N, C-alpha and C positions, 0 to 999 in steps of 0.2 A: 787696487779694484776690488769691491768687496762682490762676494757671490749674490748673481742676479735670483731675485726672488720666483719660484714659480707659482703659480696660481694655485689655492687650496682648493679643491675637489668639495663642496660642497655633499656631504653625506644626506644621500635623501632614504628616510623609513620606507617602506612599501609595505603598505596595509596587508599585516599578518592574513588577517581574515579574505581581502580580496584573492591574497596568493593559494589559499587552501582551497579557494571555490573556482578558480581557473584551474587546478589540478583536479580536481575532481569534477569539473564540467570535461574535460578533456580527456577523461579516461571514458564517461558514462557515454558520452560521444560517439565513443572507439568501440562500444559494445557491452561496455559492463554496468552491470548493477546499482546504484546510488546507496544501497546498502553492504553491499560488498567492498565498496570503494572508499565507505564516507568514515568508517573508524580510524584509517591510516592517514584520511586528510584533515575533515572538517575535527572529529572527536577527537583528535592529536591535538588540539590548541589549549592551552595552558585558560586562558579566559574565557570565561563564558560568556562577556560580550561578543568577542571573537567568534567564537563559535555559532551565537546567533545570526550576525552577522554573515557569516559563511553560510548556515543554512538558509536565511534569507534569499539571498541572491540565488545559492544553488536552485532550492525550490523553483523560484519565481520565475528563473531565466527557462527553466524545463517544462514550467506552468504554461510561459507565453510566450514560450520558443517561434512560433510563426507567425506570431502580431510582430515580435521585435527583429525578425529575419527581414519582413516586410518593410521597416521603418527604414533596416540598413540598405535594403535595397534603392528606397527611395533615395536615399542621404549619399550613397555612392554614385560617380558617375561611371564606372565600371565594378562587377563584381571582385573579390579578390580570388586570388588565387588559393588550390588546394591547400600547398603547403605554407599558407597565412591564416588556416581553420584558428590557431591561435590566438590572431588579432581578431578576427572575427568574434569568435566568444566573447573577449575582452569588450567588444561593441555590445554584445547582447547584453553582457552585465553591469555593462553602466547605463544603457539605454533603461533596465529595468529598474536600478534603482531612479533613475532622474524621473523616471514615472511614476513610482510607487514606493519611494522610498524618502524620510525625512532628511535624510544628510543634505548640507547645501550642496548647490548644484556645482560651484567651483569646488569642493573640495573632491565629490565623485570624478568629477573632471581632471582635476591634477594628480589623483589615486590614479586613474585609467591610463594617464599618460605615462607616469612612471614604471607600471606596471607592463606598458612595452615596450619601456627602454630596459627594464632589472634583465639580467641576463638568465638562463635558460635553466630552472630549477627553482628560480623564483619571479620571473614573469616569462615574457614571448622573448625578450634578446633582440627586439629589431627596432634601434633607434630609429630608421628609417620613416616608420609608421608612426611617430610621436605627432607629428605636425598632422597628419590624418585624423590623427584618433581623434587632436583634440578639435580639429575644423568639422569634423563631423557630427562631434555630444556639443558642442556650440552651435551650430545648427539646429541640431535637434530642439535645443531650449527657445530655438526662436519661432520653431514651425509646428511644434508640438500638436496645437491643436489643429490646425488645418492638417496636417498627417493622420492624426486621427479622426475625424470629419472624413477622409478621402476612401476609408477601409468601407470594401464594398463586399470583397468575397467572405463568403462564410465561414472557411477555412483559418481566413486571417482572423475575423472577429471572434471566434470562438477560441482560437489557437487548437485546432484538435488536428491532427492528419484527416486527409480528406477522406479515406477509407472507413476511419474509425467514426468521422462524422456520417458517412452515409450511412453504413451499416446499422450506427445508432438510428436515426432519422426512419430507416427501413422498420425496424424494430420496434420503434416507440414511436410513430408518428404523433401521438399527441402531446407526449413526454419527451420529446426531444430537446428542445431547450433546455427543460426544465434538469434534466440530466446534464449535458453539456456545462450550465452553467455552474451546475453543483460541484463538476470536476476541475473547475477553477477556483475552488473556493478553498480556505486552508482547512484543513482537517480536524475535526473534535478532539480534545485531550480526554480521554474516556478511560476510567479504571474499572475494574472488576473488582468488587469488595469478597472476600471470600468468608461466605458464610458460616462457614467451620468458626470463623473468630467471632465476626461481628454481622450486624443487618447494616443496611447500606446507610441507618439513618444513624448509626451509632457511630460509624466511620464518618460520618459527614462531618457531625459534633468534634471530633479527635481533629479532624481537620480545621475546623476553625479556631480551634484551640492555638495551630499551630500558624495560623494566617492565612490558611488556605482557604479560597473560596472554590464552592461548587456547588453543583445543582443534580436535585436524584433527577434520574432519566425516566420517561414514562415508556420507555419500548423494553426496557430489561428490568429486572426488578432487584436486580445487583449493582446496577451500573450507575456510574456518578460522573458528572462531566464538570470537569476542571475550567474556570475561567480563565486558566492561561496554561500554556506548559509549564514542565516542572522536571528539573532533575529527579528522577525517582528517587534515586538516593535522598532525598530530602522530603519522602513520604514518610507518614509514620509507620513503623511496625513493617517495612516494604520488605525488609533482610529477613525478618523474621514470618512472611509471607500471608500477611495481614490483606495485602491487596497484588493484583496484577493490571497490568495496562492492557486493554483491548476494547474495540469499538464494542458500543450497543448494539449493533445488528450482528454482528459476531457471535455475541451472547445469546442470542436466540437459540443457536445450534443444540446445546444441553436442554433447555427449556420443551424444542420440539421434541427432541429424542424421547422422551417419558421413561426411563426407565422406574420400574415402578416395583422389580420383583430383585431378590437376591441372586442376579446372573451378572456372567461374564459379560463384557460389551468388547466390539472389535469398532477399533478406532482405525481406519486406512487414511493412509498419507499425513501423517499425524504431525509434522513441523510445521511451526515450531513448538506447538505443544498445549496452545491456549486452549482448544476447545477438549482434548485430554483431561488437562487440569479441572476444568469447569467442571466436565463430568463428575469427576470424581468428589469435589467440593460440595457438588448440589446433591451428588446422588450419595450417602451413606449404603445404600444396599448394596453398592457395586462392590464385590469382593474383589475382582479384579479387570483391570480394562488392558487389551494385547493393541499398543501402537504399535504400527505398521510403516516403515518408513524408507524410500529407498536410499538416500545418503548416509553416511555413518557423519558427517559433519551437520547437518541437517537432524541428525537423530542429538545429538549432544545438544543441543537446543532443548529439545523434549526433555531432556535427564536433567540439565540443570535449572528448569521451570519445576519440574518434580523434585527435586531436591531443596528447592528454597521456599517452596510450599508443604515440604514434608509430606510428601505424598508417594514416596517411591515407590513403597513398599506396596502399594495395592497397583503399582503397574508392571506389566514385560513387554520389554522393548525389545522390536522383532526389525532389525535392517535387513531388507529383503523387496522384491519387486510383489507390489499386493498383487499382478496378474500372475504371478506365478506362486498360484497358493498352496497348489500340491512339493511345494518343496520344505515350507515352513508349516505349514494349516496343521495341528494334531489332531484333526479327526472331527470332534468335535462339535456340532451345529451351534450358532449364538443366535440367543433370542434377539440382540439390540445388534445392528451396526451402522456406523458412521462413517461414511465416504466425504470427505473435505477434499474434492476434488481438485486438481491439478487445471487452472485454467487459464485464461489470458487474461484474469483478473482487471477487466475492464469497469467494474464496479467499487474498485478502490483507488482510480487513477487520482481522487485529490489528495491519499494519504504518499501515492508513489506516484509521482508525475513522470518520473525517466518512462515510466510503458508508453506514454506516447511516443518517446523516440525511440524503443527497443523494439518493442513490438510489431509485428508484421504481419500483415493478410493472410500472408501463407501460413502463417504458425493456425490457424483455427482449424483446418482440415485435419491435421496430426493430433490434434489436442482432444477433437471430438471423437476419433476415433480411438486413441487411447482412454478416454472416461469411459465409454462403451466398454473396453477389455475389462476396466478397474471393477465397474460395475456389474459385467458377467460373472467375473471371478467369484464377487461378492455374495450374488445368488447361491449361487453351489456352496458357500457356506453357513446363509442362514437358515434357522429352521423353519419347519410350516407354523406360521400364525406368528412369525417372529416379526418384527420391524426396522426396515432399513432409511435411513434420512441421507438424503442426496445434498448437498450443500456443494454453490460454488459462490467466489466473489467477483462475477459476471455479471453482465446486463445484456448477452448476446445469446437470443433464442436459441441458437443451433447448439450452444452448451446446455442448455437449461429444458424449458417445455419442450423442444425439439427432441432434444437426447431425450427424456422422458416418454417422449408419444412413441419413438423409436422403440423404445425397450420396451415397453407395454405390451406393442401389437406383436414383440417377438416372443414375450414370457406371458402364456396365459395363464399361468399363476400369481401374477403379479395384480394388484389391485391398489391404485391410490388411495390414501387416507387424508382426505379434504382437510387444508389448515385454517380453521376458521380466525380471524384476526382482524384486530382494528388498525393494522398497517400493511404496506404495500399492496400490490396489484395482483387479484384472482388471474390465475392462468389456467391454460386449458389442465396442462397438468401443473400444480405446485403453487407456489405464490413467491413473485418479484419484489424484495424490497428496493427501491430506487437510491441512488445515490443523493444523499442532503436529507431525505426523509426523516425527521424529527432525529435531525444532526445524524444520521449512522452515516455509513458506507453502504455500497449495494450489495446485497445478498441474493441469491436463490435459495430456495429450500423446497424439497417436494418428499411426501413421507410415503412409502409402500407397505404394504402388506404381502406376504408369502403364504397365500390361501392354500389351505390344506388339500388334501387329495379328495377326502368326503366334501369340502365346500364347493369343489370343482365339479363334482357331480352332481352336485344338485344345483 
């Protein structure tokens, strides 16, 4: 009697892209930032297509979380338990793909089922949920249009946590839908051309020679917008400092600081160093820029950017608390100071959709207090007649024009220099670039001048 043959188990390959997406989302939903978890999850994928799909899924789920969760609540007879949050995430991932991506429905559903079955480390390791996932997703394909039509709540329609939605409505009653719609768009891939090496037009020609399509930005004079994202290592001259990746809105800071004399510049809260480097590229008159950053790890990013751009000899890096200026300041006042203030980042949600999940309403008051303390310290280091540029990537007025109004009311030697521009919204103090405007992120800028004693007397 021969040996009985046991059935051969079919080995199913679980999508590496979706494995990485699930891993990254679990970490973000547990409180870590996407930029912190991405290197070891998504960026570690060898295949460019896998990286692209994983990025699309993760950013899509974080962008549309509240709408996707609404669909799940309608499609399940009862909510999943907290211990099954990975099954919930898998449903969000597959629903996003079914709604927004071009892959065939059957392939998305099959992969979701295999991923929920796959053991921990590769998937959820919950075979019992395979039938549930299959049924929920198939039902969604049949009822998608009715589910979308049934959305009434603004939180679900615009996919923002309610507190952010209400704060934007309050601060920008005439522009709130424009802002939240822009928050849900994919961000532009924008470059800053190093004017020490090329003009924007010269570098655009170089891109064209390498079959990379780009458009000159009307917002910033050395900004180029690419038609699609690209691995920066493929950009001509990137390793030699010819170009950097920086949103066009962020590039306005160097222009607005207006360094016209051979004077040292103080850059507070400098990481990751985009504005620091841009100032040195734009103003050859800057002999030395003093860049201050609280965390050593973040300062390392500043150092790396300066080295790639061959600007490190003109920068002095100071790892310190900007508020505790007496501990590191050399005593000579500065003619120009840039504060790239810590903020809610509510203006860059389209670029960092994890902000919707991670930011809390309770964060705002401590941030406003921190900004005020940094402003107060910087003011002590600003020379009479000198200029300070205050910048945030926020759209919340508490961090922006209200912060400036409070500061000016407390400091009689502070005068605003009005920003005259064809972009953004003029505020009581400063100017606000709204997200999506001229395809840029949202930034607030306010220029202040420290009045001399003579001007105060007059």
